[in-house]
VOBA-1610 file (N, C-alpha, C; in pm, whole numbers, padded with zeros to 5 digits, always signed):
BEGIN
Unk-00681+00780-01125Unk-00790+00809-01213Unk-00909+00856-01129Unk-00969+00961-01172Unk-01087+01012-01104Unk-01212+00960-01174Unk-01311+00926-01092Unk-01438+00881-01147Unk-01548+00912-01047Unk-01669+00919-01093Unk-01784+00943-01006Unk-01855+00811-00984Unk-01882+00780-00857Unk-01948+00654-00821Unk-02070+00683-00736Unk-02172+00602-00751Unk-02288+00606-00662Unk-02274+00488-00567Unk-02242+00517-00441Unk-02216+00413-00343Unk-02323+00413-00235Unk-02351+00295-00184Unk-02440+00282-00069Unk-02363+00330+00054Unk-02406+00441+00110Unk-02334+00503+00222Unk-02327+00410+00343Unk-02433+00333+00368Unk-02433+00239+00480Unk-02328+00131+00460Unk-02319+00081+00339Unk-02221-00023+00306Unk-02079+00031+00320Unk-02057+00152+00273Unk-01925+00215+00283Unk-01888+00239+00429Unk-01982+00287+00510Unk-01954+00310+00652Unk-01921+00180+00725Unk-01994+00074+00693Unk-01966-00056+00756Unk-01827-00105+00718Unk-01790-00089+00591Unk-01656-00130+00545Unk-01549-00047+00614Unk-01573+00080+00634Unk-01476+00167+00702Unk-01459+00124+00848Unk-01570+00094+00915Unk-01561+00051+01056Unk-01486-00082+01068Unk-01521-00177+00984Unk-01460-00310+00993Unk-01313-00310+00954Unk-01276-00228+00857Unk-01138-00227+00810Unk-01048-00135+00890Unk-01108-00036+00956Unk-01028+00062+01028Unk-00970+00169+00936Unk-01007+00164+00810Unk-00959+00264+00714Unk-01050+00386+00719Unk-00991+00504+00707Unk-01071+00626+00718Unk-01107+00684+00581Unk-01017+00677+00487Unk-01040+00738+00357Unk-01122+00646+00267Unk-01215+00705+00195Unk-01300+00628+00104Unk-01216+00560-00004Unk-01115+00631-00054Unk-01028+00574-00157Unk-00957+00450-00106Unk-00908+00455+00018Unk-00838+00339+00076Unk-00933+00221+00092Unk-01058+00249+00132Unk-01157+00143+00147Unk-01186+00078+00011Unk-01203+00159-00092Unk-01229+00104-00225Unk-01110+00024-00278Unk-00989+00073-00257Unk-00870-00001-00300Unk-00862-00136-00229Unk-00883-00136-00097Unk-00878-00260-00020Unk-00987-00357-00067Unk-01105-00304-00094Unk-01214-00388-00142Unk-01185-00450-00277Unk-01130-00371-00367Unk-01095-00423-00500Unk-00985-00528-00491Unk-00885-00503-00407Unk-00777-00602-00390Unk-00831-00731-00331Unk-00923-00721-00234Unk-00983-00840-00173Unk-01066-00917-00276Unk-01140-00847-00358Unk-01221-00911-00462Unk-01132-00983-00563Unk-01025-00919-00604Unk-00932-00981-00700Unk-00868-01106-00640Unk-00825-01098-00514Unk-00764-01214-00447Unk-00864-01329-00435Unk-00987-01296-00397Unk-01091-01398-00380Unk-01122-01467-00512Unk-01138-01391-00617Unk-01172-01448-00747Unk-01055-01527-00806Unk-00932-01480-00784Unk-00814-01553-00831Unk-00805-01688-00761Unk-00828-01690-00630Unk-00824-01815-00554Unk-00936-01909-00600Unk-01052-01854-00627Unk-01165-01935-00673Unk-01134-01999-00809Unk-01076-01921-00898Unk-01041-01975-01030Unk-00934-02083-01020Unk-00835-02061-00934Unk-00730-02160-00915Unk-00788-02289-00856Unk-00876-02275-00757Unk-00937-02392-00694Unk-01025-02468-00793Unk-01089-02396-00884Unk-01176-02463-00980Unk-01098-02550-01078Unk-00969-02523-01096Unk-00887-02608-01181Unk-00867-02744-01115Unk-00846-02744-00985Unk-00843-02863-00901Unk-00780-02987-00958Unk-00666-02977-01019Unk-00600-03097-01069Unk-00670-03155-01191Unk-00733-03073-01269Unk-00811-03122-01381Unk-00728-03148-01508Unk-00600-03116-01504Unk-00518-03137-01622Unk-00459-03278-01618Unk-00516-03366-01696Unk-00481-03508-01691Unk-00349-03541-01760Unk-00296-03452-01840Unk-00176-03482-01916Unk-00047-03459-01838Unk-00056-03410-01716Unk+00065-03385-01637Unk+00123-03515-01583Unk+00255-03523-01584Unk+00322-03638-01525Unk+00351-03607-01378Unk+00357-03709-01293Unk+00392-03684-01153Unk+00532-03623-01142Unk+00551-03535-01047Unk+00680-03470-01026Unk+00774-03568-00956Unk+00898-03578-01007Unk+00995-03668-00946Unk+01035-03617-00809Unk+01053-03709-00717Unk+01098-03674-00583Unk+01248-03650-00585Unk+01294-03562-00499Unk+01438-03534-00493Unk+01513-03648-00424Unk+01451-03703-00323Unk+01515-03814-00251Unk+01442-03943-00286Unk+01518-04051-00299Unk+01449-04178-00325Unk+01369-04220-00202Unk+01262-04290-00226Unk+01180-04338-00114Unk+01257-04444-00037Unk+01245-04439+00094Unk+01310-04540+00177Unk+01225-04666+00179Unk+01293-04780+00189Unk+01221-04906+00200Unk+01156-04912+00337Unk+01033-04959+00343Unk+00963-04969+00471Unk+01023-05083+00552Unk+01042-05059+00679Unk+01095-05161+00769Unk+00978-05230+00836Unk+00979-05362+00835Unk+00869-05437+00899Unk+00869-05414+01049Unk+00750-05416+01105Unk+00738-05403+01250Unk+00722-05258+01295Unk+00722-05165+01205Unk+00705-05023+01243Unk+00575-04969+01196
//
């Protein structure tokens, strides 16, 4: 998709230097992917075990009895 954007040239140049990408399109794609990954991780972290109705997951192996003296 083609679109016209007004970009801060200094910001774009800094992103190009840091990423090693030469094409503006590649820099924008990488930036969008990074933003999506960051926001997805943030949303997942914000859930943080907040669903109280979940039951604990059963273990595949039974727990071993603890041996005294160890």
